[in-house]
C-alpha positions in Angstrom: -6.1 60.7 70.0 -6.1 62.5 66.7 -8.9 63.1 64.2 -10.3 65.6 61.7 -13.4 66.0 63.9 -12.7 67.3 67.4 -14.5 68.1 70.6 -13.0 70.5 73.2 -12.5 68.6 76.5 -10.1 68.6 79.4 -8.8 72.0 78.4 -7.6 70.9 75.0 -8.9 69.8 71.6 -9.3 66.0 71.6 -11.0 63.5 69.4 -14.7 62.7 69.8 -15.6 59.1 69.9 -18.6 58.4 67.7 -21.1 55.9 69.2 -24.1 55.0 67.2 -26.9 52.5 67.4 -28.6 51.2 64.4 -31.9 53.0 63.8 -34.2 52.8 60.9 -36.2 55.6 59.4 -35.7 57.9 56.5 -34.6 61.5 56.1 -36.5 64.2 54.3 -33.3 65.1 52.5 -32.1 61.6 51.7 -31.9 62.5 48.0 -30.4 65.9 48.4 -26.7 66.3 47.5 -24.3 66.9 50.4 -21.3 69.0 49.8 -18.9 71.3 51.6 -20.9 74.3 50.4 -24.2 72.8 51.5 -22.9 72.2 55.0 -21.1 75.5 55.4 -24.1 77.3 56.9 -24.0 74.8 59.8 -20.6 75.7 61.2 -19.6 79.0 62.9 -18.5 81.9 60.8 -16.2 84.9 61.6 -17.7 87.2 64.2 -20.2 84.7 65.6 -18.2 83.5 68.6 -16.8 86.3 70.9 -13.0 86.0 70.9 -12.9 83.1 68.4 -12.4 83.1 64.6 -12.3 80.4 62.0 -8.9 79.0 61.4 -8.1 77.8 57.9 -10.5 76.2 55.5 -13.2 73.7 56.8 -12.6 70.0 56.3 -15.2 68.0 54.4 -15.4 64.3 55.1 -17.3 62.0 52.9 -16.7 58.5 54.4 -17.4 57.0 57.8 -13.9 55.5 57.9 -12.3 58.9 57.4 -14.5 60.5 60.1 -13.5 57.7 62.6 -9.8 57.9 61.8 -7.7 58.5 65.0 -10.2 56.9 67.4 -8.9 53.7 69.0 -12.3 52.2 68.1 -12.2 53.5 64.6 -13.3 50.3 62.9 -16.3 49.8 65.2 -17.3 53.4 65.0 -17.0 53.4 61.2 -19.2 50.3 61.0 -21.8 52.0 63.3 -21.7 55.2 61.2 -22.3 53.3 58.0 -25.2 51.6 59.8 -26.6 55.0 60.7 -26.4 56.1 57.1 -23.4 58.5 57.5 -23.5 60.9 54.6 -20.8 63.5 55.3 -19.4 65.9 57.8 -17.8 69.3 57.9 -15.4 70.5 60.5 -14.2 74.1 61.1 -11.4 74.7 63.5 -11.4 78.0 65.4 -8.7 79.9 67.3 -9.2 82.2 70.3 -7.6 85.6 70.7 -5.5 84.2 73.5 -4.2 81.3 71.4 -6.6 78.7 72.6 -8.5 76.4 70.2 -12.0 75.5 69.3 -14.1 73.7 66.8 -17.5 73.7 65.0 -18.8 70.7 63.1 -21.8 69.1 61.5 -22.5 65.4 60.8 -25.2 64.4 58.4 -26.9 61.0 59.1 -29.7 59.2 57.5 -32.6 60.2 59.8 -33.6 62.5 62.6 -33.8 59.4 64.9 -30.2 58.5 64.1 -29.1 62.1 64.9 -30.9 62.2 68.2 -29.4 58.8 69.2 -25.9 59.9 68.3 -26.2 63.1 70.3 -27.2 61.2 73.4 -24.4 58.7 73.0 -21.7 61.2 72.3 -22.7 63.5 75.1 -22.8 60.5 77.6 -19.4 59.3 76.5 -17.6 62.7 76.5 -19.0 63.6 79.9 -17.9 60.2 81.3 -14.4 60.8 79.9 -14.1 64.3 81.3 -15.9 64.4 84.6 -16.5 66.4 86.6 -18.3 68.8 84.3 -21.2 71.1 84.7 -24.1 70.5 82.3 -26.3 73.2 80.9 -28.9 73.8 78.1 -29.8 76.8 76.0 -33.4 77.7 76.4 -33.7 79.1 72.9 -32.2 75.9 71.4 -34.5 73.0 72.2 -32.2 70.1 71.5 -29.1 71.5 73.1 -26.8 69.7 75.5 -24.0 71.7 77.0 -21.2 70.8 79.4 -18.2 72.6 80.7 -15.3 71.8 83.0 -11.8 72.8 84.2 -8.4 71.1 84.4 -4.8 72.3 84.7 -4.9 73.8 81.2 -7.9 75.9 81.8 -11.6 75.8 81.1 -13.4 74.0 78.3 -16.9 73.6 77.1 -19.1 72.1 74.3 -22.6 72.7 73.0 -24.1 69.9 70.9 -27.5 70.0 69.3 -29.6 68.3 66.6 -31.2 69.8 63.5 -33.2 67.2 61.5 -30.8 64.5 60.5 -27.7 66.4 61.6 -25.7 66.7 64.8 -23.9 70.0 65.3 -21.3 71.0 67.9 -19.5 74.1 69.0 -16.6 73.6 71.4 -13.9 75.9 72.9 -11.0 75.8 75.3 -10.1 78.9 77.3 -7.2 79.9 79.5 -9.5 80.7 82.4 -12.5 82.7 81.0 -16.0 81.2 81.3 -16.4 79.2 78.0 -20.2 79.4 78.0 -20.8 82.9 76.5 -18.9 82.3 73.2 -20.3 78.8 72.9 -23.9 79.9 73.4 -23.4 82.8 71.0 -22.0 80.6 68.3 -24.6 77.9 68.7 -27.4 80.4 68.5 -26.0 82.0 65.4 -25.8 78.7 63.6 -29.2 77.7 64.8 -30.8 81.0 63.9 -29.3 80.9 60.4 -30.3 77.3 59.6 -33.1 76.0 61.8 -36.0 77.3 59.6 -34.4 77.0 56.2 -34.7 74.1 53.8 -31.1 73.1 54.1 -29.4 69.7 53.8 -30.2 68.8 57.4 -34.0 69.4 57.3 
């Protein structure tokens, strides 16, 4: 699969299938403009993940159809995203010092309830597709869901969490090193920078 939004799994960067359920509710930032600049604080920056650096410019996605592109269930996912009030997404690819890849992204939905539901669905689907994995959480990040595993290509890991009406992810593949330290560092840097600010997600 191929898409502008990625999750690290099975030792390589693969597309994340977006699964949403229709939830009501409104967001505190429903009227706030969403742009690449307004989402930039919610993805990792240089020096925030040990051994990984941003690779190229981030990709801003305005439509649910574009975000779902590359998924075999793209039409279904796009419909669900529209039902969730998909507003925009920003994806930042990263590259490890050993040539491995990673990603950081943020998706803006219509409400905190929609974001929480999406996180649950995406974590469940990705773990099912890439088992066996080891799950973990980050104590300092209340809504975090982490999972890591290993295949013939090496180790991989992801950390996903919710901030308000947004779902955020940091994911890496490695050639054998434990993926958790850079993932946790990156997620905590993003969370520390954005969780208590009046950004587009809150």
